[in-house]
N, C-alpha and C positions, 0 to 999 in steps of 0.2 A: 643970468643973475637974479631975476625975479623968481625962478624956480628954487634956487639955492636958498633965497631969503625965506620963501614959503616953507621949505623943509626945515630950516633952522628954527623958525617960529613954531612949527608943529612939534619938534623935538623939545623945545622950552616948555610948551604948554603941556605935553604929556608928562615930562618930568615934575612940573609943578603939581599936576594932578595926582601922581604917584605919591609925592612928598606929603600932600594934604591927607591922603588916605592911609598913611603908614601908622602902625601901632606906636604909641607914645614911648615904649621902652620901659625897662624895669631895672632896678639895681638890687643887688644882694650884697650888702656891705659886710666888712670884717666884724663891725660892731653887732650887726644882726646875727651873724654866725654865733658870737659869744652869747647873745641873748637867748638863742635857741638851745644852745648847750646847757645854759643855766636853767632853762625852763623844763627841759626834758633830759635830765641827767641819766645816761645809760639807756635811753629809749630812742625809738624811731618816730619821726613825726613830719608831716608835710609842712613845708616852709612857705612857699608862694608859687604862683604859676602865672603865665601870661599867654594869650593868644597872640602869636608872633607872626600872623598872617598865613604863611604856608604850613604852619605847625604849631603845636602847643609845647612850651617848655615848662617843665614842672620840677621844682627844687625840693629835695628831701634831705633831712638830717637822718643819718643812721649810726648807730653805735653797736659794737661787738665786744663781748668780754674776752679778756685774754685767756689763752689756753691753746692746747694742741688741736690740730684738725681731727674731726672724727675719723674713725677707721674707714668707714664707708661714706664717701662724699656724695651728696646729691647736688648735681649741677642744674643750672637753669639757663634757658635761652629765650630771649624775646625776639618775636619774628618781625616786629615793626618799628620798635624804638631803638634809638641810640642812647647809651647811658655814658655820661661823662662824670667820672669821680674825681673829687678833690679831697685829698687827705689832709684833715685838720690837726689830728693828734694821734700818736701812737704808730706802731709798725706792725705789719702783717704780711702774709704771703697771699697774693691773689693769683689764681689760675685762670687762664683764658685759653680758648681753643679746645683741643681735645674732642671727645665724643660723649654723648649721653646715650647710654643703652636704653632701649625701650622708652623713648620719650612719650610722655603723656601730658595732657593738660594739667597745668599746675596752678592752683588757686593761690594767688598772692594775697594772703589773708592780712589786710592792714586795718587793724581796729582803729576806731575814731578816738585817738588820744586826746584827752582834755578838750573836747569840743571841736576837734578837726573832723571836717566832713569830706576830706579828700578820698577818692576812690581810685584804686589802681586797677584799670579794666583794659589792659592791652593783652593780646594773645601771648601766653608764656607756657613753655613746655619744660618739664623737669624729669629727672630720674637718675639712676646710678651714673656717676661721672669718672671719667678716667682720661689720662694722657694729656692734660693741659700743660701749657708752659707756665712754670711758676715765676713770679716776680715779687721781690721784696719791695714793698712800698711804705713810704713814711711822710711826715708832714711836708706839705707843699707839692707833693707829687700829683699829677693829673693823669688819668688813665681813661682812654676812650674804648668803650666796648660797643662795636657796631651791631646792627640787627644780624640775628642768626649766628652770633658768636657765643658758644656755650661758656659759662664762667661760674666760679665758685671761690669763696674764701677758704684758705688753708688755715694754718696756724697764725694766731694772733700773739705776737711776741711780747707786747706791752700789756699793762693791766687792762687797758681799754683802747680800742680803735674807734676814732670819731671821723667820719667823712660826710661829705655832702655829695648828692647825686643830682645832676641836671639830666632829666629825661627828655629827649627831643622825640615828639610824637607827631609824624606826619599824617596819621589818620585822625587826629584830634579826639581820640577816645579819652584822654586824661582831662581832668577838670581844669578850665582856664579861669583866671580871675581870682584865685584863692590867695588869701593872706592869713597866715596862722595868727590866732588871737594874741600870742605872746608878743608879736610885732606890732599889733594895732594899738598898743598902749601908748 
């Protein structure tokens, strides 16, 4: 009985210690999504990020103009991060899987839009892309692209595609603690 009480007490203490050290969490509201779209019409921008303990989660706004897919697609693949897409506006074809011929390091050139100092520095490869599974996606859809999965946008059927990406980075190469100035107002 005494041993059982000691084990129960130890479990309670360890649980309390874990709760005391947990990150405070973060929200990204629908209103903040609208603020970001208004602040960066037709552009891409870092939104906010958090050190979530075992990994960094980094949120991005991305926009693509409507039109057909290029004749020669260039796919990309991230070796360490998972990307979770949330389509906010528009419809498009997203291709996932398939192959990238002659994969080579691909510099994800993310300029610092309007004071953003977020840097995308996770290992990414790119090259000629073929054979992916096409999926038509639209508002409210969520797509998960695991590490090592080649992907590329195809045709954007609407005038503009607006989506948000949550990048989950277990190597913690992405910047944690960022909040876009448009949300700090």
